[in-house]
C-alpha positions as a printed Julia matrix, in Angstrom:
269×3 Matrix{Float64}:
   0.39   -8.21   -0.03
  -2.64  -10.53   -0.15
  -4.42  -10.06   -3.47
  -7.83  -11.17   -4.72
  -7.1   -14.94   -4.76
  -5.77  -14.88   -1.2
  -8.74  -12.84   -0.01
 -11.18  -15.15   -1.8
  -9.49  -18.2    -0.26
  -9.86  -16.53    3.13
 -13.52  -15.68    2.48
 -14.28  -19.29    1.6
 -12.45  -20.42    4.75
 -14.65  -18.34    7.05
 -17.96  -18.74    5.18
 -19.16  -21.01    8.0
 -19.58  -17.89   10.15
 -22.86  -17.2     8.34
 -25.62  -17.47   10.93
 -23.28  -17.15   13.92
 -23.95  -14.73   16.76
 -21.27  -12.3    17.9
 -20.43  -12.85   21.56
 -17.68  -10.29   22.13
 -14.98   -8.26   20.4
 -11.37   -7.81   21.51
  -9.18   -5.03   20.15
  -5.38   -5.14   20.33
  -3.0    -2.45   19.12
  -4.5     0.12   16.72
  -4.76   -0.94   13.09
  -4.77    1.24    9.98
  -8.2     2.71   10.71
 -10.36    2.72   13.85
 -13.19    0.22   14.2
 -15.77    3.0    14.09
 -18.1     1.55   16.72
 -17.85    0.61   20.37
 -16.83   -3.08   20.45
 -19.53   -4.0    22.96
 -22.18   -2.63   20.59
 -21.52   -5.55   18.23
 -22.3    -8.21   20.85
 -25.55   -9.99   20.11
 -25.62   -9.2    16.41
 -25.71  -12.02   13.89
 -23.52  -12.56   10.85
 -25.9   -12.92    7.91
 -23.25  -13.72    5.32
 -19.59  -13.48    4.33
 -18.87  -11.64    1.08
 -16.01   -9.96   -0.75
 -15.5    -6.81   -2.78
 -12.04   -6.51   -4.25
  -9.61   -7.15   -1.41
 -12.18   -6.42    1.32
 -13.95   -9.22    3.15
 -17.48   -8.17    4.07
 -19.16   -9.57    7.17
 -22.81   -8.7     6.62
 -24.59   -8.36    9.97
 -28.28   -8.17   10.78
 -27.46   -4.52   11.5
 -24.58   -2.98    9.53
 -21.45   -4.73    8.3
 -17.75   -5.16    9.05
 -15.16   -4.57    6.32
 -11.91   -6.48    6.84
  -8.73   -5.65    4.91
  -5.6    -7.78    5.32
  -3.19   -4.93    4.56
   0.36   -5.86    3.6
   0.88   -9.01    5.63
  -2.32   -9.81    7.51
  -4.19  -13.09    7.73
  -7.43  -14.26    9.3
  -7.77  -17.46   11.28
 -11.01  -19.1    12.33
 -10.29  -20.85   15.62
 -12.58  -23.32   17.36
 -10.62  -22.99   20.61
  -8.62  -19.76   20.46
  -5.34  -19.67   22.39
  -4.29  -16.46   24.16
  -3.59  -13.78   21.53
   0.01  -13.19   20.47
   1.49   -9.68   20.24
   0.51   -9.5    16.55
  -3.11  -10.62   17.06
  -4.89   -7.26   16.94
  -8.57   -8.19   16.54
 -10.71  -11.05   17.83
 -14.35  -11.54   16.87
 -15.71  -14.11   19.31
 -18.76  -15.81   17.85
 -20.94  -18.84   18.48
 -19.11  -20.53   15.57
 -15.57  -19.82   16.75
 -13.14  -16.92   17.05
 -12.14  -14.94   14.0
  -8.65  -13.55   14.67
  -6.73  -11.02   12.59
  -2.97  -11.49   12.78
  -1.04   -8.58   11.3
   2.61   -7.98   12.18
   2.77   -4.72   10.22
  -0.64   -3.37   11.29
  -1.6    -2.08    7.83
  -4.78   -4.12    7.93
  -8.12   -2.89    9.2
 -11.51   -3.88   10.52
 -14.08   -1.14    9.98
 -17.78   -0.95   10.84
 -20.24    0.65    8.42
 -24.0     1.09    8.93
 -24.62    0.02    5.29
 -22.89   -0.6     1.98
 -24.14    2.67    0.49
 -23.08    4.88    3.39
 -19.69    5.93    4.74
 -17.21    4.43    5.3
 -18.18    1.45    3.08
 -19.25    3.66    0.17
 -15.97    5.58    0.33
 -13.75    2.49    0.57
 -15.53    0.46   -2.11
 -16.9     3.11   -4.45
 -13.81    3.57   -6.64
 -13.0    -0.11   -7.1
 -12.95   -1.57  -10.59
 -14.96   -4.49  -11.95
 -14.76   -7.85  -10.22
 -12.68  -10.08  -12.56
 -14.57  -13.24  -11.57
 -18.0   -11.61  -11.8
 -20.54  -11.51  -14.64
 -19.97   -7.79  -15.3
 -16.38   -8.46  -16.37
 -16.93   -9.06  -20.08
 -14.4    -8.82  -22.94
 -16.26   -5.91  -24.54
 -16.54   -3.89  -21.33
 -12.9    -4.61  -20.52
 -11.76   -3.38  -23.94
 -13.84   -0.2   -23.67
 -12.33    0.58  -20.27
  -8.76   -0.05  -21.46
  -9.15    2.39  -24.34
  -9.39    5.26  -21.83
  -5.92    4.55  -20.39
  -2.67    5.31  -22.2
  -0.44    3.98  -19.42
   1.31    0.61  -19.66
  -1.14   -2.29  -19.41
   0.68   -3.78  -16.42
   0.3    -0.55  -14.45
  -3.35   -0.2   -15.46
  -4.07   -3.7   -14.17
  -2.34   -2.99  -10.85
  -4.14    0.33  -10.34
  -7.46   -1.46   -9.8
  -9.69    1.14  -11.49
 -10.5    -1.01  -14.53
 -10.45   -4.43  -12.89
  -9.86   -5.03   -9.2
  -7.54   -7.42   -7.39
  -5.1    -8.38  -10.17
  -1.9    -8.07   -8.16
   1.68   -8.14   -9.39
   2.19  -11.89   -9.62
  -1.17  -12.45  -11.34
  -0.78   -9.54  -13.77
   2.61  -10.88  -14.89
   1.2   -14.36  -15.41
  -1.93  -13.16  -17.24
   0.07  -10.95  -19.6
   2.36  -13.88  -20.39
  -0.59  -16.17  -21.06
  -2.11  -13.54  -23.38
   1.19  -12.83  -25.16
   1.21   -9.12  -24.29
   4.32   -7.14  -23.3
   3.8    -5.44  -19.89
   4.86   -2.03  -21.27
   2.23   -2.01  -24.04
  -0.14    0.95  -23.81
  -3.54   -0.24  -22.58
  -5.29    2.02  -25.08
  -3.46    0.35  -27.99
  -4.75   -3.14  -27.3
  -7.09   -4.34  -30.04
 -10.38   -6.01  -29.16
  -8.99   -9.52  -29.9
  -5.9    -8.94  -27.73
  -8.04   -7.49  -24.92
 -10.27  -10.57  -25.16
  -7.23  -12.84  -24.8
  -6.11  -10.89  -21.76
  -9.62  -11.0   -20.3
  -9.65  -14.8   -20.58
  -6.12  -15.05  -19.17
  -6.99  -12.93  -16.13
  -9.94  -15.17  -15.32
  -7.95  -18.36  -15.84
  -4.98  -17.21  -13.76
  -7.13  -15.99  -10.86
  -9.33  -19.09  -10.84
  -6.24  -21.31  -10.86
  -4.73  -19.28   -8.02
  -7.87  -19.72   -5.91
  -7.8   -23.48   -6.58
  -4.18  -23.59   -5.37
  -4.93  -21.67   -2.18
  -3.45  -18.36   -3.38
   0.22  -17.43   -3.2
   2.38  -17.48   -0.08
   5.38  -15.32   -0.88
   5.95  -14.31    2.75
   3.24  -14.45    5.39
  -0.11  -15.42    3.87
  -1.99  -18.42    5.23
  -5.63  -19.39    4.84
  -8.21  -19.26    7.63
  -7.17  -22.83    8.43
  -3.46  -21.92    8.61
  -2.5   -23.43    5.25
  -0.03  -21.83    2.83
  -0.9   -21.17   -0.81
   0.9   -22.93   -3.68
   0.32  -20.85   -6.81
   3.83  -19.37   -6.58
   5.18  -22.85   -7.27
   3.45  -22.98  -10.66
   4.3   -19.62  -12.25
   5.48  -19.41  -15.84
   7.43  -16.13  -15.62
   6.96  -14.48  -12.23
  10.12  -14.76  -10.15
  11.88  -16.63  -12.99
  14.18  -13.93  -14.42
  17.2   -15.53  -16.07
  15.45  -18.89  -16.5
  14.17  -20.34  -19.78
  10.6   -19.58  -20.84
   8.49  -22.74  -20.48
   6.89  -22.03  -23.86
   9.68  -20.94  -26.22
  12.9   -21.41  -24.25
  14.1   -17.81  -24.42
  15.36  -16.21  -21.21
  12.72  -14.61  -18.98
  13.51  -10.96  -18.3
  12.83   -8.55  -15.45
  11.45   -5.07  -16.15
  11.04   -2.35  -13.52
   7.77   -0.45  -13.89
   7.46    2.21  -11.24
   8.38    0.39   -8.04
   7.13   -3.01   -9.2
   8.89   -5.9   -10.91
   7.45   -7.21  -14.17
   8.55  -10.58  -15.49
   8.08  -11.38  -19.18
   9.35  -13.45  -22.07
  10.73  -11.35  -24.96
   9.9   -14.15  -27.39
   6.27  -14.71  -26.39
   5.26  -11.18  -25.36
   5.6    -8.6   -28.14
């Protein structure tokens, strides 16, 4: 599933749409949720900016906005000269700056219109999201206060997205390793210094992932069709049975719920 780094890479790749005029909209097979507006009603509107909240890309229009979610395996491409859509191309936004095409083989993605950020459906979809990990509001003190309210394992708290948004499985495993925290540790038991180390690790891991174009474990590609490379630089994720790059002990795999957690028993206590 595309996580925050992949979505941010995509957002940066389509930022040139700011100022473009929508010419037409093509809908393919139904996605996770309906568009919520007649496609022809979007023609003539201008894209004022391209933003992101969590794993949603926000196309701010001069009237309303479009929320785009990549689902489990979706990707956006910005095409100067769009070829005929394939069977998995389920949404085309034709603009004066090119065609924005959503390719989603599993159709768990969505493109949804909302009249404003503070009204439905945008308010409903975005209202419960946690703090942006790369934003100014994500501070060590606020992070520690939020963690103290959760007794669940820190790995599961990170994945839930209520405290901090967009830290997916691969990035949570890497951040916990960098901070020296066992994935099964209760979030509420983390001291302020340990929470501060994890806060810094989350930022560092996510920023590095964005620099490397995100992670391509299966289907993700950027808006320019390029694969991400972060998965080639992991310390513990996907490395069960291999030596830890820091201490040499064998990396282990732990099942938490339905997710796989990778950790070093020597470095993460």
